[in-house]
N, C-alpha and C positions, 0 to 999 in steps of 0.2 A: 275809675279803682280796677278792675279787674284788670287792666290794662298794665297798672302800674305794679300788681300783685307779680306778674306774668315776666315781666323786666327785671323783675327782681327777683324771680326765682332764676333767669338765664343768667344771671351777673353772679349766682350767685354757686351755682355750678361750673361756672368758668374760671372763677376763681381757685375752687375745690381742685381742678384738672388742673389749670397751672401747680397752684403749689404740692401736689404731687409730682410734677414735671421735675426730668434730671435737669433743665432747665437752671433753678432754682437750686440743685445742689452744691455741697461745694466741691472743686476741683482738687482733688487728692495728690493730683501729677507734684511730686519736687521740682519746683525751681532748677534750671540748670545753672548749676555752679563749679563747673569744670573751666580750665584754664588751658588755652592755648598761648606760649610767647614765642616769637621766634625773631631772628635777624635775618635778612640777605643781605650777602656779602661777594665780593670780588675775588673772584677765584685767583686772582693772577697776585693779587698783593693784600686780599684777607680785609681790605677797609669796608667798611659798609657801603652801601649803594645808598647816595643820598636823593631823595624825592621829594617829589610833592605832596602836601597832606589834601584826600581827595582822589576822585576817577581817574585823574590824570597820574596819579602816582603809583604805588605798586599796590596791584589788587589781590585781595585773598580770599581765595575759594575753599571752601571744608565738604566735602559729601562724605554720608554717614554709610559703612556698607554695612555696619548691623544688621539692617535688615533684609540685605539681598540685591540683585540686581534692579537695575533699571530705577534707580532710588533718587531723588531730585535732590540736589546740592543746597547747602546754606545758603540763607544772604549774605551778598558778599560781604566784605567790609576792606578798610585800606593798611597801609603799614603810614608810621612815623615819618615824618621829613629827616629825622637820623638813619632809615632803614630799619627801624626795627617793629615789630605788631603785637597785640594780644587783643586776644577776647576773652572776657570771664565768665563770660555766656553761655559755655556751651554743652549739652549733656552729654555724660560717660557713654564713651561707644569707641569704635571705631571705623578712622576716618581715612581716610586721601584729600591732601593737601597738595596743592597746586597756587602758584601764584603766577603772574603776568606783570611785566614794569619796563623800564627803556633799558634791558636786556634781551641777550638772545632767548629768544620762548625756551623754557624747557621740554613744553611739548610742544611737538613738530609733528604735523603730518602731511603727507602729499596732496596735491589738488580734491585725487578720491577718496581722500579719508584713509589710509595705510597710514599707522604711525607709526614711524622715523624713529624718535626719541620721546619717552618718558619721562621724564626729569620729577614728576610728582612724586610724594614721600605718602606710605599707607604707615599711620601709627597709632597705637590706643591713647586716648585720651583720658586721662586720670589725674584728680587732681593739679596740679602747675605742670605741665606737660609742653618741656622745650623741643625748636625744631629749629635747625641752620643749613637755609639754602645757598649754594654757592652758585654764583651767575655769569656770564661775560657783559659786560655794561656797554655800551654803546659808544657812549664819551667820557670824557673826564677832563670837569670842569674846573678852575681854578681864578682866587687872585694872587693877581702878581702885584708884592707889594702893598703899601697901604695907601688908600683912596685919599683924595684930598677933595677939601672941601671951598666953594667959592659964591658967595653971594646968592647960598644958599641950593647950591647943586651940588651932589655927589661927583667925583671924576672920578674913574674905575681903571682897573685895568686887567682882564677877562685872557686868559690864554687855555685853549679847548684842542685839547688831544683827541686823539680815536685810543679806546679801551678794547676792542679786537680790531684785525687788522681785514682788510680790504676780503683777501684769499678766503679769510676763514669766517667771515661773515658769507661770504656768497657759496662755501663749500656746503653751509645749515640753510641758509635761505633759501637758497634757487632751487631746491628740490621739492618745497611748499610751496611754491607757487606758477603758477602756468606765464603770468607774464611779467618774468622778473627783468630786472636791468639794473644797470649800476647806479638806476640814478635815484636808488634808494638810500643808496650812503650818502649823498647829498645834507649837508648841513645845511640847513634852511633859516634858520634864527639862532642868535644869540641877546638875551636879555639880562638887562638892569631889577631885578624886581627890588620895591623899596614899599617900606610899610612901619606903621606903628608896630606890627607885632612882630616877635620872634621866630615865630614860622613861618615868616614872609617867604610866600611863592608865587604859584599862580592863581591859586586860590585865594592869600593873604597876600593882598599888593592892592596898593593905592598908587591908584590910576592918575592922578594930578604927578608922580612922580617919578614910575616905572616907567623905562626908555629900554628902549631896543633895537636891532638890526639886521635888516633882513639880507637874502643874498639868495643868489639865481643861479641855480643850475648848478656845477660843481666851482664854483666862483671860491666859495670858502675854504678850497684845497691847499690853497697858498697861503694860510694865514695859520692853517693849522700847527698848533707851538708855538708861535706868536703871540705877545701880547696886542690886545686886542681895547682901542679905549671906546669906553662908554661913557656918557653924562647924562643923568637922571633929567628927565623934564621939570618944569615947571621950577617954583620957588620953593625950597622947606620952610618954615618960619625958622628964627634964629630960637636957640636955646632947646628945639626937641631933640631929642633921642629917639632915633630909624632905626631900623633893621634892612641887612639888604642880602640880597643873593644874585648869584647869577649861574644863567641855564643855559642850555642850549639844545635841540634836539634834531635827528635827521629826519630825512622823507618815507620812515616806516612807521608803521603802527603794528602795534601789540595789542591783540583782542580790539581790534578796529578803535585805535586811541593814539596819537600823535603824543608821546609822552618827552618830558624835559629829563635831563639828568641838570644834576645841581650842583655849585659848588656848599662848601660850610657856608653859615650866617657869621655876618657880622655888626657889629655893633659898631654907630656912626653917630658921635655929638655935632650938632649946628651952629655953630659957633654966632 
């Protein structure tokens, strides 16, 4: 009986201590409720830079500067396929915003860490704050004509052109790398992504029907600006409605990721 009484007393003390602990206090901090909305456009045309929805697309990174130097950036988030981005759960404050995607990096440094160019933006986020980034995409990808369908396969013509000249690419990228080579400009592959989802892309693709063409070295150079025919794989069932997007990428990474430039999505009905 004494043992039971001792254990009961200890339990009562522990419960009393815990109940007075800040562990059980209400969190009085306001929930983040500010919004940042942005768009990423081609500086030459004003058109939005079409992308993938995920880490292979456009990465958005916020760093709150309100607390002084050496602060950590917020969790990254990513743009939508149409080149816009939004985050509705931001604390009010002064931020530095940068993006990385299938375009000439807006923040460039020499191999030893000296900043050559910093195209990031500082802004106060309060209420709904908008921001616009003008960038130089690597490639422009577009469908030529209307795809045809036969025996459950989609045949599409895709045109890929450079959106930044080799000379300007070299001028801006060579100072950032000790191993620069013109091979970085090589188009490595052209894809025809197929999916039931209208956000079709690398992340939202159906591998049964998606197909692509790979190229070695600079072999694609002679095809720049020329229609390239790609036929989807497998056989898509009759009566289905699918979405397609064409994409291409070069042999260069931004933020250590190879990123595609995309066409507009297109809806296709399989007869």
